[in-house]
C-alpha positions as CSV (number, residue, x, y, z in Angstrom):
1,M,-75.0,40.4,-51.2
2,T,-78.7,40.5,-50.3
3,K,-79.5,42.8,-47.4
4,K,-80.4,40.9,-44.2
5,A,-83.8,41.3,-42.7
6,W,-82.0,41.4,-39.3
7,G,-79.0,43.4,-40.5
8,G,-79.6,46.8,-38.8
9,R,-77.4,46.2,-35.8
10,F,-74.6,44.4,-37.8
11,E,-71.7,46.2,-39.4
12,S,-71.0,43.4,-41.9
13,N,-72.6,40.4,-43.5
14,P,-71.5,36.8,-42.9
15,E,-69.2,35.2,-45.5
16,S,-71.0,33.0,-48.1
17,W,-69.9,29.7,-46.6
18,V,-71.4,30.9,-43.2
19,D,-74.6,31.8,-45.0
20,A,-74.7,28.3,-46.5
21,F,-74.2,26.7,-43.1
22,N,-76.9,28.9,-41.6
23,A,-79.5,28.5,-44.4
24,S,-82.4,26.2,-44.4
25,I,-83.9,27.1,-47.7
26,H,-82.8,23.9,-49.4
27,F,-85.3,21.9,-47.3
28,D,-87.8,24.3,-45.8
29,K,-88.9,25.3,-49.3
30,N,-91.1,22.3,-48.8
31,L,-93.2,24.6,-46.5
32,I,-94.0,27.2,-49.2
33,D,-97.7,26.3,-49.4
34,Q,-98.1,26.4,-45.6
35,D,-96.0,29.6,-45.3
36,I,-98.2,31.4,-47.8
37,Q,-101.4,30.0,-46.3
38,G,-100.3,31.3,-42.9
39,S,-99.3,34.7,-44.3
40,I,-102.7,35.1,-46.1
41,A,-104.5,34.4,-42.8
42,H,-102.2,36.8,-41.0
43,A,-102.7,39.6,-43.5
44,T,-106.5,39.0,-43.5
45,M,-106.6,39.3,-39.7
46,L,-104.3,42.4,-39.7
47,A,-106.8,44.2,-42.0
48,E,-109.8,43.1,-40.0
49,Q,-108.1,44.5,-36.9
50,N,-107.3,47.8,-38.7
51,I,-103.6,47.2,-38.2
52,I,-103.1,47.6,-41.9
53,Q,-105.5,48.9,-44.6
54,T,-107.8,46.6,-46.4
55,D,-106.4,47.5,-49.8
56,E,-102.9,46.8,-48.4
57,A,-104.0,43.4,-47.3
58,E,-105.6,42.7,-50.7
59,L,-102.3,43.7,-52.4
60,I,-100.3,41.5,-50.1
61,I,-102.6,38.5,-50.5
62,Q,-102.6,38.7,-54.3
63,G,-98.8,39.1,-54.2
64,L,-98.5,36.0,-52.1
65,K,-100.7,34.0,-54.5
66,D,-98.6,35.2,-57.4
67,I,-95.4,34.1,-55.6
68,Q,-96.9,30.7,-55.0
69,K,-97.7,30.4,-58.7
70,D,-94.2,31.6,-59.6
71,Y,-92.7,28.9,-57.4
72,Y,-94.5,26.1,-59.2
73,D,-93.8,27.7,-62.6
74,H,-90.1,27.7,-61.6
75,N,-90.0,31.5,-61.8
76,L,-89.1,32.1,-58.1
77,E,-85.5,32.5,-57.4
78,L,-84.6,31.3,-53.9
79,S,-81.5,32.7,-52.2
80,E,-79.3,31.0,-49.7
81,S,-78.4,34.4,-48.3
82,L,-82.0,34.9,-47.4
83,E,-81.7,31.8,-45.2
84,D,-85.2,30.4,-45.2
85,I,-88.5,30.2,-47.0
86,H,-90.0,32.9,-44.9
87,L,-87.5,35.6,-45.8
88,N,-87.4,34.5,-49.4
89,V,-91.1,34.9,-49.7
90,E,-91.1,38.2,-47.9
91,H,-88.2,39.5,-50.1
92,A,-90.1,38.3,-53.3
93,L,-93.3,40.0,-52.0
94,I,-91.5,43.4,-51.4
95,Q,-90.0,43.1,-54.9
96,K,-93.3,42.4,-56.4
97,I,-95.6,44.9,-54.6
98,G,-93.2,47.4,-53.0
99,Q,-92.6,48.4,-49.4
100,V,-96.2,47.6,-48.4
101,G,-95.1,44.0,-48.5
102,G,-93.0,44.8,-45.4
103,K,-96.1,45.3,-43.4
104,L,-97.0,41.6,-43.6
105,H,-94.6,40.8,-40.7
106,T,-96.4,43.1,-38.3
107,G,-97.3,41.3,-35.1
108,R,-95.4,38.1,-35.8
109,S,-91.9,36.6,-35.8
110,R,-90.3,33.9,-37.8
111,N,-90.5,31.9,-34.6
112,D,-94.3,31.6,-34.6
113,Q,-94.4,31.7,-38.4
114,V,-92.3,28.6,-38.8
115,A,-94.1,26.9,-35.9
116,T,-97.4,27.6,-37.8
117,D,-96.0,26.2,-41.0
118,M,-94.8,23.0,-39.3
119,H,-98.1,22.5,-37.6
120,L,-100.0,22.8,-40.9
121,Y,-97.5,20.6,-42.7
122,T,-97.6,17.9,-40.1
123,K,-101.3,17.9,-39.8
124,Q,-101.8,17.5,-43.5
125,H,-99.3,14.7,-43.9
126,V,-100.4,12.8,-40.8
127,Q,-103.9,12.8,-42.3
128,E,-102.5,11.5,-45.6
129,I,-100.6,8.8,-43.7
130,I,-103.8,7.7,-42.0
131,T,-105.4,7.3,-45.5
132,L,-102.5,5.2,-46.8
133,V,-102.6,3.0,-43.7
134,E,-106.3,2.4,-44.2
135,S,-105.7,1.6,-47.9
136,L,-103.1,-1.1,-46.9
137,Q,-105.6,-2.5,-44.3
138,K,-108.2,-2.9,-47.1
139,A,-105.6,-4.8,-49.2
140,I,-104.9,-7.1,-46.2
141,L,-108.7,-7.6,-45.7
142,N,-109.1,-8.6,-49.4
143,I,-106.4,-11.2,-49.1
144,A,-107.7,-12.5,-45.8
145,D,-111.2,-12.9,-47.3
146,E,-109.7,-15.2,-50.0
147,H,-107.7,-17.4,-47.7
148,I,-109.8,-18.2,-44.6
149,H,-109.5,-21.9,-45.5
150,T,-105.9,-21.7,-46.7
151,I,-103.8,-23.6,-44.1
152,M,-100.2,-22.7,-43.3
153,P,-97.7,-23.6,-40.6
154,G,-97.6,-21.1,-37.7
155,Y,-94.2,-20.4,-36.2
156,T,-92.6,-19.6,-32.9
157,H,-88.8,-19.2,-32.7
158,L,-89.0,-19.6,-36.5
159,Q,-89.8,-23.3,-35.9
160,R,-93.0,-24.9,-37.0
161,A,-95.5,-24.7,-34.2
162,Q,-99.2,-25.2,-35.1
163,P,-101.3,-25.1,-38.3
164,I,-103.1,-21.8,-38.7
165,S,-105.2,-20.0,-41.3
166,F,-103.2,-17.8,-43.7
167,A,-106.0,-15.3,-43.3
168,H,-105.5,-15.4,-39.5
169,H,-101.7,-14.8,-39.9
170,I,-102.0,-11.9,-42.3
171,M,-104.8,-10.3,-40.3
172,T,-102.3,-9.8,-37.5
173,Y,-100.8,-7.0,-39.5
174,F,-104.3,-5.4,-40.0
175,W,-104.6,-5.1,-36.2
176,M,-101.0,-3.7,-35.8
177,L,-101.9,-1.1,-38.4
178,E,-105.2,-0.4,-36.7
179,R,-103.3,0.5,-33.5
180,D,-100.9,2.7,-35.6
181,K,-103.9,4.4,-37.2
182,S,-105.4,5.0,-33.8
183,R,-102.1,6.6,-32.6
184,F,-101.9,8.9,-35.6
185,N,-105.6,9.9,-35.2
186,D,-105.1,10.6,-31.5
187,S,-102.0,12.7,-32.2
188,I,-103.9,15.1,-34.5
189,K,-105.4,16.9,-31.5
190,R,-101.9,17.8,-30.3
191,I,-100.8,18.8,-33.8
192,D,-103.9,20.9,-34.5
193,I,-103.0,23.8,-32.4
194,S,-102.2,27.3,-33.7
195,P,-99.0,29.1,-32.5
196,L,-99.6,32.1,-34.8
197,G,-99.5,35.4,-32.9
198,A,-97.1,34.2,-30.2
199,A,-94.5,36.2,-32.1
200,A,-90.9,35.7,-30.9
201,L,-91.7,34.5,-27.4
202,S,-93.8,37.0,-25.5
203,G,-96.7,37.9,-27.8
204,T,-97.1,41.3,-29.4
205,T,-98.3,44.8,-28.5
206,H,-100.4,45.0,-31.7
207,P,-104.2,44.3,-31.3
208,I,-104.1,41.0,-33.2
209,D,-106.8,38.4,-33.0
210,R,-105.3,35.0,-32.6
211,H,-108.7,33.3,-32.5
212,R,-109.4,34.7,-36.0
213,T,-106.2,33.3,-37.5
214,Q,-106.9,30.0,-35.8
215,E,-110.3,30.0,-37.5
216,L,-108.9,31.0,-40.9
217,L,-106.3,28.2,-40.8
218,G,-108.7,25.6,-39.5
219,F,-106.8,24.8,-36.3
220,G,-108.8,23.1,-33.5
221,S,-107.3,25.2,-30.7
222,L,-104.7,27.8,-29.6
223,Y,-101.6,27.6,-27.5
224,E,-102.4,29.3,-24.2
225,N,-98.7,30.2,-23.6
226,S,-96.6,32.2,-26.1
227,L,-93.4,30.6,-24.9
228,D,-94.8,27.1,-25.3
229,A,-96.2,28.0,-28.7
230,V,-92.8,28.8,-30.3
231,S,-90.7,26.1,-28.4
232,D,-93.1,23.1,-28.6
233,R,-91.8,20.3,-30.8
234,D,-93.6,17.5,-28.9
235,Y,-96.0,17.0,-31.9
236,I,-93.0,16.4,-34.2
237,V,-91.5,13.9,-31.7
238,E,-94.8,12.1,-31.5
239,T,-95.3,12.0,-35.2
240,L,-91.8,10.6,-35.6
241,Q,-92.5,8.0,-32.9
242,N,-95.7,7.0,-34.6
243,I,-93.9,6.8,-38.0
244,S,-91.1,4.7,-36.4
245,L,-93.5,2.2,-34.8
246,T,-95.6,1.8,-38.0
247,M,-92.3,1.3,-40.0
248,V,-91.3,-1.4,-37.4
249,H,-94.6,-3.2,-38.1
250,L,-94.1,-2.9,-41.9
251,S,-90.6,-4.3,-41.3
252,R,-91.9,-7.3,-39.5
253,F,-94.3,-7.9,-42.3
254,A,-91.6,-7.4,-44.8
255,E,-89.5,-10.0,-43.1
256,E,-92.3,-12.5,-43.4
257,I,-92.6,-11.7,-47.1
258,I,-88.9,-12.2,-47.6
259,F,-89.0,-15.6,-45.9
260,W,-92.2,-16.7,-47.6
261,S,-90.7,-16.0,-51.0
262,T,-87.5,-18.0,-50.5
263,D,-87.1,-21.3,-52.4
264,E,-86.9,-23.0,-49.0
265,A,-90.5,-21.8,-48.2
266,K,-92.2,-21.0,-51.5
267,F,-95.3,-19.9,-49.6
268,I,-95.8,-16.9,-52.0
269,T,-94.6,-15.7,-55.3
270,L,-93.9,-12.0,-55.6
271,S,-94.9,-10.1,-58.7
272,D,-92.0,-9.2,-61.1
273,S,-93.1,-5.5,-60.6
274,F,-92.0,-5.6,-57.0
275,S,-88.8,-7.7,-57.4
276,T,-85.4,-7.2,-58.9
277,G,-82.7,-9.4,-60.4
278,S,-79.0,-9.8,-60.0
279,S,-76.3,-8.3,-62.2
280,I,-74.3,-11.5,-62.0
281,M,-76.7,-14.4,-61.2
282,P,-79.3,-14.7,-64.0
283,Q,-81.6,-16.9,-62.0
284,K,-82.2,-14.5,-59.1
285,K,-85.5,-12.8,-58.2
286,N,-84.9,-10.7,-55.2
287,P,-87.6,-9.3,-52.8
288,D,-85.8,-5.9,-52.9
289,M,-88.9,-3.8,-52.1
290,A,-89.5,-5.7,-48.9
291,E,-85.9,-5.5,-48.0
292,L,-85.8,-1.8,-48.6
293,I,-88.8,-1.2,-46.4
294,R,-87.1,-3.4,-43.7
295,G,-83.9,-1.3,-44.1
296,K,-85.7,2.1,-44.0
297,V,-86.7,1.5,-40.4
298,G,-83.1,2.5,-39.5
299,R,-83.5,6.0,-40.9
300,T,-87.0,6.7,-39.5
301,T,-85.9,5.5,-36.0
302,G,-82.8,7.6,-36.4
303,H,-84.8,10.7,-37.1
304,L,-86.8,10.1,-33.9
305,M,-83.6,9.7,-31.8
306,S,-82.1,12.8,-33.5
307,M,-85.1,14.9,-32.6
308,L,-85.2,13.8,-29.0
309,V,-81.5,14.5,-28.5
310,T,-81.8,17.9,-30.2
311,L,-84.5,18.9,-27.8
312,K,-82.9,17.4,-24.7
313,G,-80.9,20.4,-23.5
314,L,-82.8,23.4,-25.0
315,P,-83.9,26.3,-22.8
316,L,-86.9,28.3,-23.6
317,A,-87.9,29.6,-26.0
318,Y,-86.7,29.4,-29.6
319,N,-83.2,28.2,-30.4
320,K,-81.5,27.8,-33.8
321,D,-81.1,24.1,-33.0
322,M,-84.8,23.8,-33.8
323,Q,-84.0,24.3,-37.5
324,E,-83.0,20.6,-37.2
325,D,-86.6,19.6,-36.7
326,K,-87.4,19.7,-40.4
327,E,-85.2,17.5,-42.5
328,G,-85.8,14.4,-40.4
329,L,-89.5,14.9,-40.3
330,F,-89.7,15.6,-44.1
331,D,-87.7,12.5,-44.8
332,A,-89.6,10.3,-42.3
333,I,-92.9,11.3,-43.8
334,H,-91.7,10.8,-47.4
335,T,-90.3,7.4,-46.3
336,I,-93.4,6.0,-44.7
337,K,-95.8,7.2,-47.4
338,G,-93.6,5.5,-50.0
339,S,-93.3,2.4,-47.9
340,L,-97.1,2.1,-47.4
341,R,-97.8,2.5,-51.1
342,I,-95.1,0.0,-52.1
343,F,-96.4,-2.5,-49.5
344,E,-100.0,-2.3,-50.7
345,G,-98.9,-2.9,-54.3
346,M,-96.5,-5.8,-53.3
347,I,-99.1,-7.8,-51.3
348,T,-102.0,-7.0,-53.7
349,T,-100.0,-8.6,-56.6
350,M,-98.4,-11.5,-54.8
351,Q,-99.5,-15.1,-55.4
352,V,-100.3,-17.2,-52.4
353,N,-99.2,-20.8,-53.1
354,K,-102.0,-22.7,-51.5
355,E,-100.8,-26.2,-52.6
356,R,-97.4,-25.6,-51.2
357,L,-98.8,-24.3,-47.9
358,N,-101.0,-27.4,-47.7
359,E,-98.1,-29.6,-48.4
360,T,-96.0,-28.1,-45.6
361,V,-98.6,-28.7,-42.9
362,H,-98.9,-32.3,-43.9
363,K,-95.1,-32.8,-43.7
364,D,-94.3,-31.4,-40.3
365,F,-95.1,-31.9,-36.6
366,S,-97.2,-28.8,-36.2
367,N,-100.2,-31.0,-35.2
368,A,-98.3,-32.5,-32.2
369,T,-100.1,-30.3,-29.8
370,E,-103.4,-31.7,-31.2
371,L,-102.2,-35.2,-30.3
372,A,-101.5,-34.0,-26.8
373,D,-105.0,-32.5,-26.6
374,Y,-106.4,-35.8,-27.9
375,L,-104.8,-37.6,-25.0
376,V,-106.1,-35.1,-22.5
377,E,-109.6,-35.8,-23.8
378,Q,-108.9,-39.4,-22.9
379,N,-108.4,-38.2,-19.3
380,I,-104.7,-38.3,-19.4
381,P,-103.0,-35.4,-17.5
382,F,-101.5,-32.8,-19.9
383,R,-97.9,-33.2,-18.6
384,E,-98.1,-37.0,-19.1
385,A,-99.7,-36.5,-22.6
386,H,-96.9,-34.0,-23.5
387,E,-94.2,-36.6,-22.6
388,I,-96.0,-39.3,-24.6
389,V,-96.3,-37.1,-27.7
390,G,-92.6,-36.1,-27.4
391,K,-91.6,-39.8,-27.5
392,I,-93.9,-40.4,-30.5
393,V,-92.3,-37.4,-32.4
394,L,-88.9,-38.8,-31.6
395,W,-89.8,-42.1,-33.0
396,C,-91.2,-40.4,-36.2
397,I,-87.9,-38.4,-36.6
398,Q,-85.9,-41.6,-36.2
399,N,-88.1,-43.5,-38.7
400,G,-88.8,-40.8,-41.3
401,K,-92.5,-40.5,-40.5
402,Y,-95.0,-37.8,-39.6
403,L,-97.9,-38.2,-37.1
404,L,-100.4,-39.0,-39.8
405,D,-98.2,-41.8,-41.0
406,V,-97.8,-43.6,-37.6
407,P,-99.4,-47.0,-37.6
408,L,-102.2,-47.4,-35.1
409,E,-100.4,-50.3,-33.3
410,Q,-97.4,-48.0,-32.9
411,Y,-99.6,-45.4,-31.3
412,Q,-101.2,-47.9,-29.0
413,S,-97.7,-49.1,-27.9
414,Y,-97.4,-45.7,-26.3
415,N,-100.9,-45.5,-24.9
416,E,-103.8,-47.9,-25.4
417,K,-106.4,-45.1,-25.3
418,I,-105.3,-43.9,-28.8
419,E,-107.9,-45.2,-31.3
420,S,-108.4,-45.0,-35.1
421,N,-110.2,-41.6,-34.8
422,V,-106.8,-40.0,-34.0
423,Y,-106.1,-39.6,-37.7
424,D,-109.1,-37.4,-38.3
425,Y,-108.2,-35.5,-35.2
426,L,-104.7,-34.8,-36.6
427,K,-105.7,-33.6,-40.0
428,P,-104.6,-29.9,-40.3
429,E,-108.0,-28.7,-41.5
430,N,-109.6,-30.3,-38.4
431,C,-107.0,-28.8,-36.2
432,L,-108.3,-25.4,-37.3
433,S,-112.0,-26.1,-37.2
434,R,-111.8,-27.2,-33.6
435,R,-110.4,-23.8,-32.6
436,K,-113.6,-21.8,-31.8
437,S,-112.3,-19.5,-29.1
438,Y,-112.7,-15.8,-29.7
439,G,-109.8,-14.4,-31.8
440,S,-108.5,-17.9,-32.6
441,T,-107.4,-19.3,-36.0
442,G,-110.5,-21.5,-36.5
443,Q,-112.4,-20.7,-39.8
444,E,-115.5,-19.4,-38.0
445,A,-113.4,-17.3,-35.6
446,V,-111.4,-15.8,-38.5
447,Q,-114.5,-15.0,-40.4
448,H,-115.9,-13.2,-37.4
449,Q,-112.5,-11.3,-37.0
450,I,-112.7,-10.2,-40.7
451,N,-116.3,-9.0,-40.2
452,V,-115.3,-6.9,-37.2
453,A,-112.4,-5.4,-39.2
454,K,-114.7,-4.6,-42.1
455,E,-117.0,-2.7,-39.7
456,L,-114.0,-0.7,-38.4
457,I,-112.9,0.3,-42.0
């Protein structure tokens, strides 16, 4: 049994199954780079403050670098009985350089040590998420650029509503992701705070320099209150919330991809690289990557809820409950990064079926609002125009026709102000070109929207 770092006041060690329940090494080993980075900064500061000797700090720092190399060379044995990555590294350091390694923990606690690790880890991965979000935005922009003039049916209530530009539709997700990116960027200032030197909860009697470790670790600011430093997990909740909302946006996009790829729609064809088959039905090509992304929202949202509930009743300062902050965050970060990469590949390689989309907007009633607007231009009140068009649509349904197929005399039987120019008015491409209001689906407006987006990127 390994001697416990806290074992001085205990007469016996826990049983092995209790050690296993208590241990976090199976997942917090993910923090080894941040743990060693923080320890090197701490050792550097201790020497500069004459709390330890310079040669002792040099020995400690080299030992830490060797341990990091050992880890990646699979030569570092991690023990459950040592509980976490901090004590495992410290134990390995003492084994490697002798008792001088025990001086590293002067002026700090595992409480501020793990908080430092988590701040460093979260900051790094949020920055990586921002990069991946922007990469997906670029892919969306490239597709939009190609399809400004591709017309598709727009939907409300999953019912055909009005013809819109495919570029306009897909750019909606660019703007969702832009807000997501903004939230992640804004959150960094609340992540980028150094807790190191807060120790267990009340600071330390040693003459440490917290501003120096802040500088060495590249943090933007310091916690002003040592209790807050070791107990704050707001930045983890915020990161999980931002991940959850971004995943919801990806899920909505995934649902569109799933629908568009059905035989009923045939709006797009997914690449074989991002599809799977059936073990029993040879004809199947399933949009499994999109479905998985849609499904993974459950786990990322669950991690957010779990973190909120964990924190709900905790008194100050550190409590062992906070060990539960890691697995959910690690998994949520892994999930969103994978989802963003998959999504970019999936939409970059999909084929947009322009002819099919064009066919659909010529065989539906998505231009019915145009007919109402046409009547309004003939000085007919909109409510009256709405009723007239409703009756014409009913006639079309009863007779197997669409609005472009209705004979002029039939139109004029509903209202004599309808003239032959109505057919040009109802063409889907003209429905789009007349929409010139800012942010609308008209080709000129969409081109302007894309230009604005390119400037942002």
